[in-house]
TORSEKE-698202 format. One record per atom (N, C-alpha, C): residue in one letter; x, y, z. Coordinates in steps of 0.02 Angstrom, whole numbers, plus 50000, padded with zeros to 5 digits. Example, Ala and Ser with C-alpha at 12.3 -4.5 7.8 and 13.67 -1.06 7.14 Angstrom:
% TORSEKE-698202
A506604971650390 A506154977550390 A506604983550390 S506424988850354 S506844994750357 S506455000250394 
% end
This chain:
% TORSEKE-698202
K490824870749099 K491374869949159 K492034868549136 A492144866349081 A492764864849053 A493094871249023 A492794876849024 A493094882348977 A493534885449011 P493604887049079 P494214889949111 P494914885749105 A494734878549119 A495384874749113 A495684874149035 V495194873348992 V495404873748917 V495794880048906 A495394886148925 A495854893048915 A496574892848946 F496524890049012 F497234890549034 F497714886749013 S497564880648992 S497914876448962 S498244878448900 I497744882248848 I498054885648789 I498464892348801 I498324895748861 I498664901348874 I499444898448900 A499424891748944 A500044890148976 A500524886948924 L500244884248866 L500594880648813 L500854887448776 T500534894148767 T500734899648733 T501384901948773 L501374902548843 L501814904748881 L502474899848884 V502434894748864 V503044890448862 V503384892848800 Q502954893848737 Q503274894948677 Q503624903148685 V503314907848735 V503624915148722 V504004916248780 V503594916448855 V503914918648903 V504464913948929 F504454908148947 F504864903448973 F505524903848935 K505534905448880 K506154905548829 K506604910948850 Q506184916648878 Q506514923748895 Q506814922748966 S506344920849011 S506574919049082 S506204914149122 L506574909949165 L506044905749194 L505744907949241 L506034913149280 L505454916949336 L504914920449305 L505204923849247 L504564927149224 L503964922949185 G504164915949161 G503714911049146 G503264909449201 I503544908649263 I503264904749324 I502714911149346 H502904916549347 H502604923549373 H502004922649320 A501984922949249 A501464922749208 A501064916949220 T501384910549218 T500904905149226 T500374904949296 A500744907449348 A500424907949405 A499914912249416 M500004918349382 M499404924149372 M498884921949324 A499144917849276 A498604915449221 A498204910049258 A498494905849285 A498074900949332 A497484903649371 A497774908149404 A497284912349460 A496804915149412 M496914919549372 M496394923749337 M495924920049279 V496244914949251 V495754910849194 V495514904749215 A495764901749271 A495524894949290 A495354895449372 L495804896549404 L495554894149473 L494874898949500 L495094906749511 L494674911449527 L493904911749483 P494024910849420 P493344910349379 P492864903349409 Y493194897749426 Y492864892349451 Y492524893749506 G492904896349558 G492604897649626 G492104903049617 M492204908649573 M491724914249562 M491064911549548 T491074906749492 T490464904449458 T490014897649493 M490414895349546 M490114888249571 M489484888949583 Y489264893849625 Y488504895449642 Y488074894749575 R488114898849530 R487774899449469 R487744893349429 L488284891549417 L488434884949385 L487984878549414 E488024879049481 E487534873549522 E486794875049501 S486614881249503 S485924882649487 S485644880649428 L486334881349369 L486064879749299 L486094870849285 T486464868649329 T486654861249313 T486384856349358 T486054859449416 T485794854149462 T485074855549481 S484624851149494 S483894852849510 S484014855149579 E483454859349602 E483504862549683 E483494855749720 S483144851949716 S483044845949761 S483624841949777 E484164842349725 E484734839149729 E485364842949742 R485244849349758 R485824854349773 R486084853449844 N486674852549845 N486984852949919 N487424859449918 L487094864349944 L487394871349954 L488064871249999 Q488094866850052 Q488664866050086 Q489254863850037 D489134859250004 D489694856649955 D490054862749909 V489504865949878 V489614870849830 V489954876649874 R489724878049937 R490044883649976 R490874881349982 D490934874850005 D491694872550030 D491974872749949 G491714870149907 G492084871449839 G492314877449814 H491804882549830 H491904890749812 H492534892249849 R492614890149925 R493114891949960 R493734888949947 I493684882949924 I494434879249909 I494674882549841 W494244883649791 W494444886749727 W494864893949737 Q494404897449775 Q494594904949792 Q495304904149832 I495394900149878 I495974900849907 I496544898049868 A496454892949817 A496884890349769 A497204896949725 G496614900049695 G496754906149658 G497204911449696 G496984913149751 G497334918049803 G498074915749810 I498224908749820 I498924907149828 I499284907649770 S498974905749713 S499344905249651 S499564913249630 A499024917649647 A499194924849636 A499824928349678 L499724925649746 L500284927049786 L501054923649769 V501004918549744 V501564914949717 V501884919049651 G501364921649605 G501594924749557 G501824932049578 L501604935249624 L501854940749658 L502644941549675 V502654934949726 V503314932649751 V503914932349710 V503694928549651 V504234926949597 V504414932049565 I503884937849535 I504044943549508 I504444948649555 I504354948749622 I504814953049659 I505434950449663 T505474944049664 T506184939949665 T506654942249602 N506224940349547 N506514942549481 N506764949449483 K506544954749501 K506604961249504 K507244961549543 L507294959249607 L507844959449645 L508544956849624 L508294950449589 L508964946749552 L509254952349492 V508844955349451 V509114959149394 V509294966049417 H509234968549488 H509354973349519 H508804979649500 H508234977749494 H507624982749487 H507214983749547 S507084989249550 S506794990749619 S506024987549604 P505804984249665 P505104981749663 P504554987749655 L504794992749681 L504324998649699 L504365002549623 A504685001249574 A504645004749509 A504075000349468 L503545002749465 L502884998849440 L502785001949373 S502584997149319 S502384999049258 S501574999049271 L501294999849209 L500535000149224 L500294991949231 H500564988149197 H500414981449217 H500564979549281 G501124982049310 G501284981549387 G500874984749430 M500504989149416 M500044993149453 M499364990149463 F499194987349398 F498524983749400 F498564977149446 G499224974449422 G499334967849458 G499374968149545 L499684973949561 L499764974449631 L498944975949661 L498584980749625 L497924981549649 L497524974449644 T497714970649607 T497324963849599 T497514959349656 V498104959349661 V498314955349726 V498164957549790 A498144964849802 A497724967349859 A497014965449870 G496694966049801 G495964964449805 G495874957849833 I496184952949800 I496184945949814 I496334945349892 V496734947449933 V496904946450000 V496204949250039 M495924954850008 M495404957750035 M494694953350033 Q494744951249974 Q494144946449955 Q494154939249996 M494824936350004 M494874931250046 M494804932150120 S494944938150144 S494774939650212 S494104941050219 I493734944750173 I492944945450184 I492564937850176 G492784934450124 G492504927850120 G492584924550189 W493194923450215 W493264920250281 W492694922250330 L492644928750332 L492254931150378 L491424929650366 K491334930150294 K490594926350271 K490504919650297 Y491034915350289 Y491014908550308 Y490874906450379 Q491254912050418 Q491244910850485 Q490584912450516 S490304917150478 S489484920350497 S489014914050478 V489054911550426 V488654906050397 V488594900150439 S489314898450458 S489464891850488 S489184892550560 T489204898350592 T489014898250662 T488354900250674 S488004904450632 S487364907850645 S486834907050590 G487154905750526 G486754905650472 G486564913050445 Q486894917950478 Q486814924450446 Q487204926050395 K486884928750334 K487214930750282 K487484937650297 V488184939450277 V488334945650283 V488714948950224 H489044954150224 H489474956950161 H489154953550102 R488584956150081 R488274954150024 R488694957149958 W489024962249969 W489364964449911 W489994960649895 H490214955149928 H490684952249917 H490744948149850 G490254946849820 G490224943349749 G490304949049706 T490014955349711 T490144960949663 T490884963749666 S491224964649717 S491824966349726 S492394961949700 G492074955149708 G492504949749676 G492564950549600 F492014952349570 F492064952149497 F492454958049481 V492464964049510 V492894968949502 V493674967249506 V493774964249561 V494484961149567 V494684957449502 H494264953249491 H494374948049431 H494504952349371 T494104956949349 T494134961549306 T494854965349298 L494994968049370 L495684971149359 L496214965349340 G496264959349367 G496654954149352 G496764951949276 I496124952649245 I496154951749180 I496554956749146 V496344963449163 V496644969149130 V497474968649133 A497574966849202 A498374965449217 A498714959849178 L498254954649164 L498634950049123 L498734951449056 L498294955449020 L498304958048964 L498944963748957 L498984966949000 L499534972748996 L500214969449007 G500214963749039 G500734959649058 G500964957048985 A500534952748948 A500644949948886 A500714955348836 R500534961248845 R500774967148797 R501464969948809 E501724968448866 E502404970548882 E503044966148853 V502704960248836 V503244956648789 V503024955248720 L502414955148704 L502214954648639 L501734959748604 S501784961348531 S501424966148507 S500674964248500 V500224968648498 V499654967048487 V499394963548428 D499814963248380 D499664960248305 D499964952648318 N500304951148365 N500644945048372 N500174938648387 I500214934148356 I499774928248361 I499724926048435 Y500194925148458 Y500324923548533 Y499834927648588 F499974934948559 F499524940148608 F498814938648598 I498624938748529 I497924937248517 I497674930248540 I498094924048551 I497844919148574 I497674920148656 I498154923248693 I498024924048749 I497474929548771 A497464934748735 A497014938948741 A496234935848727 V496184932048673 V495474928448670 V495274924248721 C495744920348748 C495594915848799 C495434919148851 A495714924348882 A495614927448943 A495024931748940 V494754935648881 V494204938448876 V493594933348874 L493694927948844 L493174922648843 L492914920648904 V493504919048937 V493434917949015 V492994922349055 W493304929549052 W492934934649086 W492184935149057 L492104934748991 L491414934948970 L491024929849001 M491304922949006 M490804917749041 M490584920749100 V491094923449145 V490844925649215 V490374930749209 V490404935549156 V489944940849160 V489254937349137 L489194933249092 L488614929949067 L488324925549118 L488654922349162 L488284919349226 L488054923749271 R488364929449280 R488134934549322 R487534936549308 L487444938549239 L486804941349216 L486234936349199 F486354930349188 F485834925849161 F485794920249216 A486174917749251 A486054912849288 A486034914649364 S485394910949386 S485184914549456 S485674910949515 F485724915649560 F486014914649619 F485654910849666 P485714905749704 P485264901849743 P485354906349798 D484664908249823 D484724912949872 D484114912849938 S483744907449927 S483214905849959 S483364904250045 H482864905850082 H482984904050150 H483194896450164 E482754892450117 E482834885750128 E483554882250103 E483764886350050 E484454883350018 E485024886050060 F484974890550096 F485494894350134 F485434892550220 A484984887450223 A484804887150302 A485364884050335 Y485534887050395 Y486114882550433 Y485884876050460 T486194871250459 T486144864950479 T486704862750534 K486674861750597 K487264859750627 K487424853150612 Q488114851350603 Q488344845250586 Q488324840550660 
% end
């Protein structure tokens, strides 16, 4: 469970050494996006599967897990939106058009759009489960993984814009980001998703 936090801490320290020395706003942008892609969103994405690995079925409280998933994903979405606003502000301050997107910018914009979509679909799912217990939009988890993958690619492309691929700082950022992504992949492949009628039964408060 500590892997995303450790990975983000290492990346944040690296950004302090590299990006913040070039520009405060670029540093804030990079840190906010790294927080979203390497820590906050992965925590939310893996909560259900981590719960199935670490807690016995009789001790699970799926409502708490669902609430935690929502909180982490909202935090990740806010962090990504902060990163987007900051980079647009930086472009305007240096008289660059926000519409002039590099490959990093295109992947980043797709990622933020995907996060907004995921948050909207997640809210609809939550409302459906809370009011009727009905499970809808079952593709939400898969699309979330796709969006997260886009975000990791955007992060690596962003690091590549300021660092060469053989730079030790780039290697550190890439290794940390890819390890977190692999953790998400392995959990999706090998950890069960609690999905029985009893576990997801709706209980009125």
